[in-house]
Each structure stands twice: as C-alpha cells, then as structure tokens.
C-alpha positions, 0 to 999 in steps of 0.5 A: 947171913940172909936166908932166901926161902921159897914158899913152894918148898915149905912143908907145913905141919901143925901146932908147934910154933906160934905164928905171932912169933914169926910175923911182926905186927907191923907186917900184918897191918901193912898186909891189911892196908895193901892187899893188892901187893903181889903174893910173892912180894908179901911172902918175901916180906914175911920171911925177911922179918924173922928166922922162919925155917922150912921145918917150922910148924904153924898154928892157926892165925888169930887176930888180936883185933876183930876182922870183918867177915868176907863176902861170898864174892871177895877173894881170900887174903894171904892169912886166909890161905895160910889158915887152909894149910893149918886147917888141913884136908885129909891124912895125906895133907894133899892141900899142901901140894898147892902153892898159895898162888895156885890156891888163889888162882883156883878160888878166882876161877870159882868166883868168876861165876858170880854169886848166882847159885845156878852158875856156881853149881854148873861149875861144880858139875863141869868139874865132876864130869871131868873127873868121873867115869862117864858110864857112872854117876859116882862122885870122884874121890880124886881131883887133879889141879895143875898136875897135882892130886887133891882129895875132894875136901881139899878141892872144895877148900881151895875153890872156897865152895860153900857146903850147901852149893857143893851138896846141891851140885853133887845131888844133881850130879847123882841124879844124872843132870849135867847141864842146869836150866833155870825153871824160869829161863826166858820168862820175863816178869811183869809188874802189876802196873805194867799188866794194867797198862797193857790191858788199858792200851788194848781196850782203848785202842780197840774202842777209839781206833779205826781199822783201815780197809787197805792196810793192817793198821789201826788209826786213832783219832787225830785229836790224840797224841801219845802224851794225852793218851798217857795222861788219860791212862794215869787219870783212869788208873784203878790202882794209882800206880802207873808206868813211866811215859818212856815205858808207855811208849816202849810198850806201845811199840812192842805190843801195838806197833800197828796202832798209829795216830791219824795224820789226816791223809788216809780217809776223811776224818771227823770234822769235830776231831779236826776242829778241836785239834786245830783250835788246841794248837792255836789257842794260848790261853790256859782257860780255853785249853781246859775248855777244849780238852773237856770238849774233846774228852766228851766227844771221845766218850761219845764215839766210844759209846756209839762203837760199844753199841755195835759191839754189844749187838754183835756179841748178842747176835753170836750168843742168841742168834735166834733172838737177834741178827746183826749185819754190817755192809760196806764197800772196799776201796776201788783202786786196790783190786783192778785186774790183772794185779802185778806186784812188780810194775814196769813202765810198759804195763803200768799205764795199760787198761785193767779190768775194774772190780769192786768188792761189797763186803757183808759180815753176818754175825751169828753163832759159828766158828769165828763169830761171823759169816763173811761175804764178798760180792764182786761187780765190774762197775757195770752198775751204779753204786747206789741204793740198789747195790746195798739192798740187793746185797742185803736181800741176798745175804738174808735169803742165803741165811734164812734159817739163821735169822732172829726176831730182830735185825741190827743193820750197820751201814756207812754214812753214805746218802747215795747208797745207805742213808736215804728213804729207799733203805728206810722204806725197805727196813719198814717193809721187812717188818711189815712182811713179818721177816723181823719183828723189829729192825734197827738201822744204825750209822756210826758218826762221820769219820768214825765208821771203820769197823771189823768189816774194814779189818777184813778188807785190809786182809784182802789188801795185804794179800793182794799187795804181795801176790800176782793175780792174773785172772778173776778165778785167782782173784776169788781164791785170794779173797776167800783165803785172805781172812779167817773165817773164809769169805764166801765170794760171789759175782754180782752179774745182775741186780733188781731195781728195788729202788724203782719198785719201792719209790711209788710207795714212799713219801718224801723225807727231809732232814733224815741225814742227821739221826744215827739210829732208826727203829722200825716196829709195828703198832696196831698193824702199822709199821712206824719209824722212830729215830734218835741222834745218839745211843743214849738219846730218847727216841723221836717222836716222843709222843709214844713214850710214857715218861713216867715208866719209859714204856712204849705206848701201844698206839706208837705215834711214830712216822709212817714210812710206807704210804702203801704196800707194794704188790709182792707178786710184782717182780722188780725190773732189772737194773740196766748195766752201763757199758761205758763204765766197763770199757770192753774195747780197750780191755780186748786190746790190752788183755791179753795182747799188750801184757804179753809174757807178764801174764801166763799163757793159760790166763791169757786164754781165759781172758780172751774167753771171758772178754768174748762172753762179757757183753752177754754175761756182764753188760746185758740183763737176763732174758727173763725175770723170775716168777717170784722174787727173793723178798716174797720167798723170804717173807713166806719162809719167815712166816712159816717158821715163827713157831719154834720148839725147844726141848729143854729139861723140866727144871729149865722149863720151870724157870722159863715159865717163871721168867715169862709169867705175866702178872695176873689180873686182880679180881674183887669178889663181893661177899657178905660179911658177918663182922664189920672187919675189913675184908682182904678185898677191901684192903687190896682195893685200898692199896690199888686205889691209892694206898701208901705204896712205900709201906706195902712190902708184898709181892704182886701174887696175892690171891683173893679168891678162896674156894669153899674148901678151906685153904685151897685156892682156885688156881692150879698147883703150878700157879703157886710161886713158892720158892725156897728161903721165902716166908709164907702165911698158911692156914692150919685149923689146928692152930688157934694162934694167928697168923701162922708164918713159916720159912720155906726150907724145901719144896718137893712133889710126890704123887702130883702133890707139892709139899713145902717144909716150913721152919715155923716162926713165932710172933704175932700181929703186934710182935716181932717174929723169930724162928721157932725152936724146941729144947734148951741150950745145945739141944735146941732144934728148929720146929719143922713141919710139912704142909701141902702148898694149898695150905698157903694163903699168902707167900713171898712176905717181906718183914720190916727191919724189926722182923715185924709185919707191915700195918697193911699186911697185918690188916690184910692177913686179919681179913684173910683169916677171918674169911677163911674161918667164916667160910669154915664155920658156915660149912 
C-alpha cells in the first residue's frame, strides 16, 4: 500500500537515521540537475522512493562528491533546507515550525535586496523595528513569520543572513538608527581624465571664446568644430589618458552649454579665420589640409597670446593698483536699449517711435570687490559717436578715480577707426604722459574679429535682463542697468561733451598706416613724449633705433615718433560739442510718448515722459550756457603731480628687502696707491676684468669694495651697505691669523648696540687647495669651528667657489692683492 506523506506534518529530530538510506543516489543526481522543479514535486519524489516515516530522524546530509560553494545571491536548494532542520536553532526547535516552502520564501525576500551591504542591513533594521518596543532599542527575542514564532537564531537562518551583516545592523539599531544613508549618496566620482578634460575645456573656451554683448553666450571662432577641439585636447593632454569623443561632447553640453561655435551671423568675424575655414572645406589634397591646419593652429595661438596680454594687465592692475591702471572701453549694440521696452510686442506698438539710447561701457580694473568698477554712460544719439565720445568717457572715469590711478595706464579699445584708432586718441595718450598723469601709457587693440571681452559680458547681462523686463521710463532703465551686473554699474547720463578732438587737432601731425599695429606705447625721453608701436605682443617695438639689441634695453634718447608737435594751452577750455536734433526726433516722440502707447505704459510713467520731453530741448539738444573755468584734464594733471610722493608704512624687515631690491649698482672707483711690492693690486685686477678679462671665469658678485680705510678691515661705506646674507661665503681679515685667505660660511647675522655681527663657520683651504668646513674633534665628537666677527672685518663677500670647491684664478689674484694692501697699510701704521 502506497504512503502519502505531507512534509509539513514531519517532525524532525536528530541523528537517528542516515539520510543516504532513505534518499537514493539517482534522486540526488536528478535534484542537482533539475533545481527548478517545484518543491512539492521534489519532496514527493523523495518520499515515493523509500519507507520514510514521520517519526524518522535525519542526520546532516553529506555528499559523496564535493559540492560547489553557494554565492551570496544564490538561493538554497532542498538539501540546504533539510540541513537547516538538522542544524536546529534553539532548545524549542522553533525552526521546525516552518515548511521548506516558507523557508525558501523568507530567503527569497532577503535576496531581493541584492548583494549591497547597505540594502541588506536596511532589511534587517526594518524587521527589528517591526518586532521591538518602539520606546526601546532592545533587540527582540521573538520574530513572527507566517503566524509562527521564531527565535532570533532561526530567523537569521531562514533568511540566510551572514553574521557580519546581522551584527552590523544590530549595532546600528542599538545606536538608534532606523534608516541608513550612505555617506557618499549623491556624490558622483569623476576619473582624473574627466577632471583634466573639464579643466582643459574651461581654459581653452575662456582663452579663444568671444563673449557676446547681447546674450549670455561664449562664441568660439568659426574655424573650430568639436572634432578639431577634441583632437587638440588629445594632443595637449598631460597624462596621455583622455576621455572618449562621446564623453567629451556630453561634458560640453553639461558644463558649457553656453559655449557655441560661431556661425558667422552674430558679429563680424576674423577674415583669417573665415578664409582658413572656407579653404579647409574646399581643398581635397591631404598635403594642403595639413598646411592649412598648421596655419590655423598658429593663428589660434596668436589670438590666445593677445588675449592673455590683456588678462595679465587686468590681473596686475587688481594686485598692484598703484603701479598699473587697466581700463577697457566699448559700446553696446544700439538696437537693444530703445525706450520704452515692452516684453510683449503688439501690432499697435511695434512700429511706434521710441527714444533711442546708446550705452558706452567702461571697466576700471582695480583692487575692489569684484575686481573692477563698471561704468555705463547713456546718451540719446544727440552726439556723433566718434573720438570725442571715447575721450570724454575716458577723462570722466580717470577724474572719478583720480586717487586710484597708478603710474602706468593700460588702455584697451575696440578696432574702430572712427572712435578709437586715430591720431586724436594717440595724441591724447601722449598728452597724458606729457602732463605727468601717467609715466607710461600703453594703448592696445585686439585683432579684428576677436575683440569681445569681459566688458561685452557685462553688456550681455544688461541685454538678458532687459529682454525679460518691461522698461517704461529712463529712471527704470538706469536701475535695470545698475542691478544687472555684479559689481553694480555706475550709471550716468551723457548730456554734454567737450570737443577734445578740435582742441587737439592743431597740435597733431598727420599720421599714416597706423591702422595696422595693435599696440602703441607712449613714454618720455629727455622730456619729450615719443610713441612706439608693434603688431603683436611678442614683436619688437618700432622704430627700433632706440632698442639696444645686445641687452634689449631702451636707449635714453628714445628715437620714437613725436605725436605732439606742440603742447596745447591747458588754460584754454575746449568748446562744447553741438548736439544734432535730427538724431533725436523730438516731434515724433512727443506724439508717440505718451499718447499713442496708451495703457501699455502706466499713467505715472506717461506723466514722466511728458515732463521729460518738454525739457528735452533744453536738457539734451542745447549746449550748456557757459564753459567751466578749468576743465577736467587740467584738474587731473594738477592732482596727479601733487600726489606723486607716496608713503608706505612697512615693517623694518620689509623695508630692508625693498632696499635690497631697489639698490643700484655702485660705481667702481680706482684709487691709485704706491706699492712696496711688485704684486698686482686689487684695483689693477678689477680694472683688468672690467676692461676685457675673461668674464666666464669671473665668479664674483658686483659688490666688490676697492676702497679701504686706514684702519684695518674697515670699509668706507656705512654698515648698512654691506650685502652679507646667510649661507653666503665671505673673505675676512683677521690679523691674528697668519694663513691666507680667511674664508667663512655665514650662519647668522644680527645687530646689537648698532654693531652688526656675523657668525661664521670657518673654512679650511688655500689659494691652491680646495676648501672644506673646519671641524674640531674626532668621530661623533666632531664639532664645527664657529666664530663671531664684526661685519667690518669682511673684505669680500658673496664669493662663489668652483665645482671643485676652489677659488677661481681671478679671485685668487684679487684676494692676494687685497690682503697685501691690508698688511702693507697695517705695517705702515
């Protein structure tokens, strides 16, 4: 008769029956091959092949052949479940309350959390919270699964939880933690090559990109594309490990979404860039392509160098404002700022007359928060946009910041001949130097097509803000400009202008071909201001007659170009520039503003427009009734000449270093003296060296003293003139020492009671012997021979030995002569 047994009804005890007697080997083999069979079917197969009874007791199953170890995410098979019954948990054998199906379901729930320790610990924490007292953090002793009570050991076994994971979770539970958060949650790791790529992209984009004044965009030259930029990054990689092209493009979109490659439709582009790009697209020969790519790379490097020169001047002006003043001036696109400005245009208002406005921007770079002081000058097109606009703006900014001005001026302008690159601006720069406002003025122009700089970034902020704002009246327009940029703009209306152009014109010569150079420098030579020019930042200044090609120094005669044929009378104030009424069109504005716009403009702004237009004829279109008694340039010159003496309170240590850095070389004087011996004197040797000795063998510093007082070892110069520094080698005179020369290594220098002392580590050696540090004692007891001397005992310092620690032949002759002079003078006394 067949037995039908349910596994759930089995009561398992231990160690009375061998499992191999009950389970045939072919069943075990089948179980190993077909683990996906339903658990109930497998159990039926097991019991159908034997006389298993409910009262049977099982021993642990031992395979006759080795079984591979189970991974942490792999579920237990039937034999593993049976082993749990055999293993047991506690005296009550509560694990036997669960069926194999329930054990496997419990294990599956834990395995669903994956192999991440954090997820597994969170599973344990959730179960501990469900089975404990909410007011306490004690570990529960009893768990309930499928309505059956289990001890903690059985609960851990049926879920197949490793001890280390369980113990960690219990520890966190006892600490009061209920939800685990990984310390690096939200942090995205970046490989070094990714960081290198991000840094390279930021640097190259800022170097070669043009900031658009009318939108927040950085436009790269049209000669570039993403492929060529990626190849350049690969070629310039410092490590040789680079990201893929796809990763490069994704980083571009993520970190530099405002960077675009120029399409030639925003502003005029560089003709060289355009020609190179077109030719690259047309040519088919690989040889020509390589040549064009080389030319393109050379041109791009040239543009980067020109930009970098401005960036260096800007940084120096911020770090040393009393040394250098850096100013950039440019005008904003005119069509973006006409008033009133309405975000939502309608057919009724889009064609109405608007007040035309123009912004001239100026950035003064100095040591203030933000690095610059931005200015915005608003005019209403009543004046011609020519040289007078540039010079009045520059003069106004200089006068407003007269206490901030440095010794030198770096002026950056746009390549516009009408406004900037003309003889009037050149003459005004020369006049700034002549009047003593600056010691030197450098006028710089970036190459055509690459002139968009930081000031254009400031314009773009204005453009972005006005694009999103309704601006009804001029006062609101001023407020918008001021708050559009950080640091805030200083906004002024330009209601009158001096005719500086006409004032300067009689004193200027005719200049030709000045549109080519990009750099102009103005300096005084013999009281006369002269101009030099060059095309590139690394080119030589022209004319070159004032350049000493051997030393690279500028000759004091300064054979440059004289821009000022005569000096204007500073007591004569220039005339006013006459406004042009037709450029403002007041009659049309009085009709449109405020009547035709109607309710599109608030009532209080319409009233302001009415008042403004009534006074516009007098306020905007007429020159002031009188001229000032003195004008701004004369006031600025007087102030600049009165403040040239600058006092700085610094510590004595800093003052000492400053004196050393600014110390000029002393003039070598030869004092003839009768000699008792036929030995060459120190003066003769130095004379020989100066007049044509072998300079390569001379290893002395310039500070060689030739005059000796009658008192032994004391120089004519004051103690402060001694340039003795720590770690240098000095020769000294000590009448107690018969051996010559006496050399020492300076270890310490100090001053006590107005006497400066030097602590020397004495050197052993001679004229024909190598020198070494003198020491006393033997073995570990050896100690350096140290001795203090008055610095006046030094007769020569900053001595440099040869590689073999010997004196050079010239130094030997010099010291022999010097010691002979000292001994002769001492004996004669």
